[in-house]
N, C-alpha and C positions, 0 to 999 in steps of 0.2 A: 477215529484217525490216530494212527501210531507214528512214532518217531523210529526211523529204521536206518541203521548204518550198514552198508555193504562194502566189503573190500574186493579188489579185483574186478573192476567194473568196465574195463575198456573193451572187452570182447566176451564171447561165449556166454556161459550161464549167468555171470555177473551182469553183463550188458543186458540181457533179457530180464533178469530180476528187477533192475532199477525201473524199467518201463512198466512192468506189471504192477509194482507197488505204487508208482506215481499215478498210473491210470485208475488204480483202486482208491485213490484219494489220500494216501499216506504221505507223511513227510519223509524224504529220503536224502541221506548224505552218501553220495557216491564216491568212492576213494579208489584211485589208480594213478600209476605213474603218468599215464596218458589220459588227461580228463577231457580231451577234445571230442571223442566219440559221443560221450554223454551230453556235453555242452551243445553239440550240434543238434541234438534232439529237441532242445528248447522245452523241456518238460516243466510243467507246473509243479510246485511243491518239492522241487529237487534242487539240490546244490551239489555241485562237483568241483573239486579242485585237485591239482597235481599232488600226489601223495606217494611217498616211499615208506613202505612198512618197515624198512630196516633202519630208518633214520629217526632219531629221538626228536628232532625239530618237527617232523611231520606228525608224530604221535601227539605232540604238545598242541599242534595246530587243531587237531580234532578236539582235544579237551576244551580248548579255548572256544571253538565254534559251539560246542554243546552248552557251555556255561552261558554264552552270550545270546543264544538263539532258542534252545529247547528246555534246558535244565534237567530233562529226563530223556533216557534212551529206552525204548521198549524192546527192541530187538537188535542184536549184533550178529551179522552173518559174516563169519570168517571164510571168505571165498578165494582170497589171494592164493596163487600158486605158481611155482617155478619148477620146470621139468628140464632136466639135463639127460639125454638119451646117449649113453656111452658105455662101453664095456668097462667093468670095474678095474681091469688091468690098465685101462687107458685114461680113466676119468682123472682130472686134476683135482687135488685137494681144495684148491681154491673154489672150483665149481661145486664140490661136495658141500663146502661151507656156505656158498651162496644159496644153494637149495634150502639148507637148514635155516639160514637167516631169514628167509621169506616164510617158508612152510612151517617153521616151529617157533623160533625166537620172535619173529614178527607177529605171529598170531598170539603168543604170550603177551607181548608188549601192548598191542592194541586192546586186548581183553582186559589187562590190568588197568590201562588208562580209562576204559569205559565203565568198568565195574562201579565206581562211586555213583554213577548216573543211572544205574539199572535198579529198579525196584524189586521187591520180593517176587513179583509175578513176571519179571522180565525174563528173556530168553537169549542165551548165547548159543548160536548154532554154528558148528564148525563143519565145513565141507571137506571130507577126506576122500579116500579112494579104496576100492576093494583090494588094491595092492597093499594096503596097510593092515589088512585083516590076517591075523595069524592063521595059518592053514589054508589060505586062499591061493589060487593059482598065481605064480610069480613069473616075471618076464626078465630075460636078460637085458641089461642096459639100464635098468631102472633102479639100481641099488640105492642111489641117493634119494630119488623121488619117493619110492615105495616105503623105504624106512622112515623117511620123515613124515609121511602120512600115517604110519604106525604110531609115531611118537605123539601126534596130536590127539589120537585116539585115547591113549593112556592119559594125557593131560586132561581131557574131557572128564574122565572118570574121577580123577583126582580133584578137579575143581568142584564137581557136583558134591563130593563128600565133604570138601572143606566148607562149602557154603550151603549145606543142606538145611541148616536152621534159619538162615537169613535170606536165602535166595541170592541171585537169580537161579534159574534152572540152566543146566548145561547138557547139550546133546550133540551128537555127531552123526552125519549121514556118510556112509561109505558108498560112493557112487560106482557103478559099473560103466559100461561103454555109453557114452553120450557124444553125438556128433559135434565136436568142438574143434578149435584150432589146436588145442593141446593134445587131443587124441590123435590127430594127424601127425603131430611131432613125434609121438610115442609109437604109433602104429600107421605108418604111411599107407594110404590106400584102403584102410579098413573102413567099412561103412557100418556105423552103429544103428541100432533099431530106434533110438530116441533122439529127437533134436534138442538143442539147447533150450528152446522155448518150452517144450514139454516138460523137461526136467525143472526148469525154473518155476513153472506152475505148481509142481509138486512141493518144491522147496518153500515157495511163498506160503502155501497152506500149512505146511508143517512148522514154519518158524512162528506163525501166529497162533497155532493151536496145539502143537505137539508137546509143549511144556505143561499142558494140563494133564498129560497122560504118562510122560516120561521125564526122567531126570538121571543124568549119568549114563545114558544109554547110547549104544552104537547100533544104528540101524543100517542094514545092508540094503541098498536100493539098486538092484541090479537085475535086469532081465537077461544080460548077457555080458560076457567079458570077451576080449579079443582072442 
């Protein structure tokens, strides 16, 4: 039984991940601004509370929970994401900053807070996007989102180098098209070949085992892009 923290759990892949981990018998802390979807499931071994990754008080709440209940975290899955779909000439800088606050600064903040509780064999897995891969196909309207997803890929490589002697391991998955609400926001009407539950099953296995084989690596998990 492992102790797992997952962000961005109110819908999509994160929502499915919580259920899969809990059903497998692991302890899960599910973090999202809207905790109700997870609370409604009444899962065993699962704690969920309202969490804003951009707020220092929420980050501190996570540290307090781990200290009082677990003492150790085995896996942190950075799954939170914010997408704004707008032409670059029209996007407001406030919206650009909000995307980075969630997708980059929030990821850094929760990772920094959880690090003291991660053992050498622990794993920090960040969920990114094919849009953040240099040289991949890019799409108009996603300048804030895709560039932020590129930033966390570089952070992953930097963290792995900085902690290569002491652990934990850091890896990132750059996902292609998965049928989620966020995909619909970016590409209305597009039908992806993979469901959120199918991708969640892959992520669960990789989060528990991938750090045995990889550290500081960016894996492209994409059967298609829109």
